[in-house]
A tleap script that builds the chain and sets N, CA, C and O, in Angstrom:
source leaprc.protein.ff14SB
mol = sequence {
  NMET ASN PRO ILE VAL ASP LYS GLU LYS CYS
  ILE GLY CYS GLY THR CYS VAL ALA LEU ALA
  SER ASN THR PHE LYS MET ASP ASP ASP GLY
  LYS ALA ILE VAL ILE ASP PRO LYS GLY ASP
  ASP ASP ASP MET ILE GLN MET GLY CYS ASP
  SER CYS PRO THR GLN ALA ILE THR LEU CGLU
}
set mol.1.N position { 123.058 8.834 -19.557 }
set mol.1.CA position { 123.388 8.451 -18.191 }
set mol.1.C position { 122.945 7.006 -17.976 }
set mol.1.O position { 121.777 6.663 -18.160 }
set mol.2.N position { 123.900 6.175 -17.584 }
set mol.2.CA position { 123.614 4.764 -17.372 }
set mol.2.C position { 124.086 4.358 -15.980 }
set mol.2.O position { 125.288 4.203 -15.762 }
set mol.3.N position { 123.154 4.180 -15.026 }
set mol.3.CA position { 123.557 3.773 -13.681 }
set mol.3.C position { 123.922 2.293 -13.630 }
set mol.3.O position { 123.279 1.457 -14.265 }
set mol.4.N position { 124.961 1.989 -12.867 }
set mol.4.CA position { 125.409 0.621 -12.683 }
set mol.4.C position { 125.577 0.382 -11.185 }
set mol.4.O position { 126.222 1.173 -10.497 }
set mol.5.N position { 125.001 -0.700 -10.684 }
set mol.5.CA position { 125.090 -1.045 -9.266 }
set mol.5.C position { 126.119 -2.145 -9.081 }
set mol.5.O position { 126.050 -3.188 -9.732 }
set mol.6.N position { 127.073 -1.908 -8.192 }
set mol.6.CA position { 128.043 -2.929 -7.797 }
set mol.6.C position { 127.418 -3.700 -6.633 }
set mol.6.O position { 127.400 -3.222 -5.498 }
set mol.7.N position { 126.908 -4.896 -6.926 }
set mol.7.CA position { 126.190 -5.662 -5.904 }
set mol.7.C position { 127.092 -6.106 -4.758 }
set mol.7.O position { 126.599 -6.425 -3.676 }
set mol.8.N position { 128.382 -6.132 -4.974 }
set mol.8.CA position { 129.317 -6.468 -3.894 }
set mol.8.C position { 129.372 -5.351 -2.848 }
set mol.8.O position { 129.556 -5.617 -1.660 }
set mol.9.N position { 129.214 -4.111 -3.292 }
set mol.9.CA position { 129.255 -2.964 -2.381 }
set mol.9.C position { 127.892 -2.627 -1.779 }
set mol.9.O position { 127.817 -2.046 -0.696 }
set mol.10.N position { 126.820 -2.987 -2.474 }
set mol.10.CA position { 125.469 -2.618 -2.046 }
set mol.10.C position { 125.128 -3.287 -0.722 }
set mol.10.O position { 125.310 -4.493 -0.558 }
set mol.11.N position { 124.625 -2.480 0.233 }
set mol.11.CA position { 124.199 -3.016 1.532 }
set mol.11.C position { 122.668 -3.046 1.647 }
set mol.11.O position { 122.128 -3.439 2.682 }
set mol.12.N position { 121.983 -2.634 0.591 }
set mol.12.CA position { 120.529 -2.714 0.568 }
set mol.12.C position { 119.812 -1.666 1.388 }
set mol.12.O position { 118.737 -1.935 1.923 }
set mol.13.N position { 120.378 -0.485 1.500 }
set mol.13.CA position { 119.727 0.544 2.324 }
set mol.13.C position { 118.439 1.067 1.671 }
set mol.13.O position { 117.533 1.513 2.376 }
set mol.14.N position { 118.346 1.017 0.340 }
set mol.14.CA position { 117.110 1.380 -0.346 }
set mol.14.C position { 116.910 2.843 -0.653 }
set mol.14.O position { 115.862 3.209 -1.185 }
set mol.15.N position { 117.857 3.689 -0.347 }
set mol.15.CA position { 117.695 5.114 -0.626 }
set mol.15.C position { 117.561 5.378 -2.118 }
set mol.15.O position { 116.768 6.226 -2.528 }
set mol.16.N position { 118.316 4.672 -2.922 }
set mol.16.CA position { 118.235 4.859 -4.373 }
set mol.16.C position { 116.821 4.546 -4.872 }
set mol.16.O position { 116.295 5.249 -5.735 }
set mol.17.N position { 116.215 3.503 -4.334 }
set mol.17.CA position { 114.858 3.123 -4.726 }
set mol.17.C position { 113.867 4.190 -4.271 }
set mol.17.O position { 112.934 4.524 -5.002 }
set mol.18.N position { 114.063 4.721 -3.081 }
set mol.18.CA position { 113.166 5.759 -2.568 }
set mol.18.C position { 113.219 7.017 -3.428 }
set mol.18.O position { 112.206 7.692 -3.611 }
set mol.19.N position { 114.394 7.328 -3.950 }
set mol.19.CA position { 114.569 8.545 -4.745 }
set mol.19.C position { 114.254 8.355 -6.227 }
set mol.19.O position { 113.770 9.279 -6.880 }
set mol.20.N position { 114.522 7.182 -6.754 }
set mol.20.CA position { 114.349 6.940 -8.194 }
set mol.20.C position { 113.761 5.544 -8.408 }
set mol.20.O position { 114.432 4.651 -8.925 }
set mol.21.N position { 112.510 5.371 -8.007 }
set mol.21.CA position { 111.884 4.045 -8.010 }
set mol.21.C position { 111.563 3.509 -9.399 }
set mol.21.O position { 111.281 2.321 -9.549 }
set mol.22.N position { 111.600 4.354 -10.402 }
set mol.22.CA position { 111.394 3.866 -11.764 }
set mol.22.C position { 112.700 3.381 -12.389 }
set mol.22.O position { 112.694 2.764 -13.454 }
set mol.23.N position { 113.808 3.662 -11.728 }
set mol.23.CA position { 115.130 3.264 -12.216 }
set mol.23.C position { 115.684 2.092 -11.422 }
set mol.23.O position { 116.248 1.160 -11.996 }
set mol.24.N position { 115.525 2.134 -10.108 }
set mol.24.CA position { 116.093 1.110 -9.224 }
set mol.24.C position { 115.000 0.333 -8.510 }
set mol.24.O position { 113.908 0.851 -8.276 }
set mol.25.N position { 115.301 -0.918 -8.165 }
set mol.25.CA position { 114.449 -1.699 -7.256 }
set mol.25.C position { 115.348 -2.647 -6.485 }
set mol.25.O position { 116.508 -2.854 -6.842 }
set mol.26.N position { 114.805 -3.212 -5.436 }
set mol.26.CA position { 115.543 -4.182 -4.638 }
set mol.26.C position { 115.250 -5.569 -5.190 }
set mol.26.O position { 114.101 -5.904 -5.477 }
set mol.27.N position { 116.304 -6.378 -5.338 }
set mol.27.CA position { 116.113 -7.733 -5.836 }
set mol.27.C position { 115.785 -8.689 -4.678 }
set mol.27.O position { 115.632 -8.257 -3.536 }
set mol.28.N position { 115.681 -9.956 -4.977 }
set mol.28.CA position { 115.317 -10.948 -3.956 }
set mol.28.C position { 116.369 -11.093 -2.862 }
set mol.28.O position { 116.076 -11.585 -1.773 }
set mol.29.N position { 117.600 -10.661 -3.157 }
set mol.29.CA position { 118.677 -10.705 -2.162 }
set mol.29.C position { 118.752 -9.430 -1.330 }
set mol.29.O position { 119.622 -9.304 -0.469 }
set mol.30.N position { 117.844 -8.480 -1.579 }
set mol.30.CA position { 117.855 -7.223 -0.847 }
set mol.30.C position { 118.900 -6.248 -1.343 }
set mol.30.O position { 119.296 -5.333 -0.621 }
set mol.31.N position { 119.348 -6.438 -2.569 }
set mol.31.CA position { 120.346 -5.550 -3.179 }
set mol.31.C position { 119.679 -4.749 -4.284 }
set mol.31.O position { 118.734 -5.219 -4.918 }
set mol.32.N position { 120.174 -3.534 -4.515 }
set mol.32.CA position { 119.623 -2.683 -5.568 }
set mol.32.C position { 120.030 -3.199 -6.941 }
set mol.32.O position { 121.142 -3.688 -7.142 }
set mol.33.N position { 119.098 -3.075 -7.875 }
set mol.33.CA position { 119.378 -3.368 -9.278 }
set mol.33.C position { 118.760 -2.261 -10.134 }
set mol.33.O position { 117.849 -1.556 -9.700 }
set mol.34.N position { 119.265 -2.125 -11.336 }
set mol.34.CA position { 118.710 -1.158 -12.283 }
set mol.34.C position { 117.634 -1.871 -13.090 }
set mol.34.O position { 117.890 -2.907 -13.704 }
set mol.35.N position { 116.426 -1.310 -13.085 }
set mol.35.CA position { 115.341 -1.894 -13.863 }
set mol.35.C position { 115.083 -1.099 -15.142 }
set mol.35.O position { 114.594 -1.653 -16.127 }
set mol.36.N position { 115.406 0.187 -15.133 }
set mol.36.CA position { 115.245 1.027 -16.317 }
set mol.36.C position { 116.194 2.215 -16.188 }
set mol.36.O position { 115.934 3.124 -15.401 }
set mol.37.N position { 117.294 2.224 -16.949 }
set mol.37.CA position { 118.287 3.297 -16.816 }
set mol.37.C position { 117.739 4.694 -17.112 }
set mol.37.O position { 118.351 5.690 -16.726 }
set mol.38.N position { 116.613 4.774 -17.781 }
set mol.38.CA position { 116.000 6.058 -18.113 }
set mol.38.C position { 114.637 6.220 -17.443 }
set mol.38.O position { 113.813 7.019 -17.888 }
set mol.39.N position { 114.402 5.458 -16.368 }
set mol.39.CA position { 113.100 5.452 -15.708 }
set mol.39.C position { 112.751 6.733 -14.978 }
set mol.39.O position { 111.575 7.060 -14.819 }
set mol.40.N position { 113.760 7.458 -14.534 }
set mol.40.CA position { 113.552 8.729 -13.828 }
set mol.40.C position { 114.389 9.795 -14.524 }
set mol.40.O position { 115.250 9.489 -15.348 }
set mol.41.N position { 114.120 11.058 -14.175 }
set mol.41.CA position { 114.929 12.106 -14.798 }
set mol.41.C position { 116.353 12.067 -14.243 }
set mol.41.O position { 116.607 11.524 -13.168 }
set mol.42.N position { 117.263 12.654 -15.000 }
set mol.42.CA position { 118.690 12.582 -14.672 }
set mol.42.C position { 118.995 13.084 -13.265 }
set mol.42.O position { 119.859 12.528 -12.587 }
set mol.43.N position { 118.304 14.122 -12.821 }
set mol.43.CA position { 118.551 14.660 -11.479 }
set mol.43.C position { 118.213 13.648 -10.393 }
set mol.43.O position { 118.949 13.524 -9.414 }
set mol.44.N position { 117.111 12.923 -10.552 }
set mol.44.CA position { 116.712 11.934 -9.551 }
set mol.44.C position { 117.660 10.736 -9.555 }
set mol.44.O position { 117.985 10.193 -8.499 }
set mol.45.N position { 118.099 10.328 -10.740 }
set mol.45.CA position { 119.061 9.221 -10.822 }
set mol.45.C position { 120.377 9.633 -10.166 }
set mol.45.O position { 120.989 8.848 -9.443 }
set mol.46.N position { 120.808 10.870 -10.422 }
set mol.46.CA position { 122.041 11.373 -9.810 }
set mol.46.C position { 121.904 11.409 -8.291 }
set mol.46.O position { 122.835 11.041 -7.575 }
set mol.47.N position { 120.752 11.849 -7.798 }
set mol.47.CA position { 120.526 11.877 -6.356 }
set mol.47.C position { 120.553 10.470 -5.773 }
set mol.47.O position { 121.099 10.263 -4.690 }
set mol.48.N position { 119.970 9.499 -6.478 }
set mol.48.CA position { 120.007 8.118 -6.029 }
set mol.48.C position { 121.431 7.599 -5.932 }
set mol.48.O position { 121.793 6.894 -4.989 }
set mol.49.N position { 122.228 7.960 -6.923 }
set mol.49.CA position { 123.641 7.569 -6.935 }
set mol.49.C position { 124.395 8.245 -5.794 }
set mol.49.O position { 125.120 7.588 -5.046 }
set mol.50.N position { 124.225 9.539 -5.666 }
set mol.50.CA position { 124.947 10.307 -4.647 }
set mol.50.C position { 124.554 9.922 -3.224 }
set mol.50.O position { 125.347 10.079 -2.296 }
set mol.51.N position { 123.342 9.423 -3.051 }
set mol.51.CA position { 122.856 9.097 -1.701 }
set mol.51.C position { 123.326 7.727 -1.221 }
set mol.51.O position { 123.144 7.396 -0.050 }
set mol.52.N position { 123.914 6.941 -2.082 }
set mol.52.CA position { 124.342 5.596 -1.696 }
set mol.52.C position { 125.466 5.682 -0.665 }
set mol.52.O position { 126.519 6.255 -0.944 }
set mol.53.N position { 125.250 5.116 0.525 }
set mol.53.CA position { 126.261 5.241 1.584 }
set mol.53.C position { 127.558 4.474 1.300 }
set mol.53.O position { 128.596 4.775 1.890 }
set mol.54.N position { 127.502 3.495 0.409 }
set mol.54.CA position { 128.713 2.727 0.095 }
set mol.54.C position { 129.253 3.038 -1.284 }
set mol.54.O position { 130.195 2.394 -1.746 }
set mol.55.N position { 128.665 4.021 -1.943 }
set mol.55.CA position { 129.068 4.417 -3.300 }
set mol.55.C position { 129.045 3.224 -4.255 }
set mol.55.O position { 129.955 3.044 -5.064 }
set mol.56.N position { 128.001 2.422 -4.150 }
set mol.56.CA position { 127.858 1.227 -4.975 }
set mol.56.C position { 127.296 1.523 -6.367 }
set mol.56.O position { 127.313 0.662 -7.247 }
set mol.57.N position { 126.799 2.744 -6.558 }
set mol.57.CA position { 126.201 3.092 -7.851 }
set mol.57.C position { 127.106 4.076 -8.587 }
set mol.57.O position { 127.479 5.119 -8.050 }
set mol.58.N position { 127.445 3.730 -9.802 }
set mol.58.CA position { 128.223 4.622 -10.645 }
set mol.58.C position { 127.413 4.974 -11.876 }
set mol.58.O position { 126.492 4.252 -12.258 }
set mol.59.N position { 127.762 6.080 -12.484 }
set mol.59.CA position { 127.080 6.532 -13.694 }
set mol.59.C position { 128.061 6.556 -14.854 }
set mol.59.O position { 129.170 7.078 -14.739 }
set mol.60.N position { 127.640 5.990 -15.959 }
set mol.60.CA position { 128.475 6.019 -17.159 }
set mol.60.C position { 127.770 6.797 -18.243 }
set mol.60.O position { 128.301 6.944 -19.343 }
savepdb mol mol.pdb
quit
């Protein structure tokens, strides 16, 4: 499972970081980025992806 954040769609709500903080963090622009694709278990990464209000995170 490899999460990818589309920074054009990201509005910086931070839910992904709250759910999977070892995988996602907010960058200096207030947008989510992936810091470690395997930082959290698959269920938490999936929840982070599913919780994105703009569907900016996809999983490959």
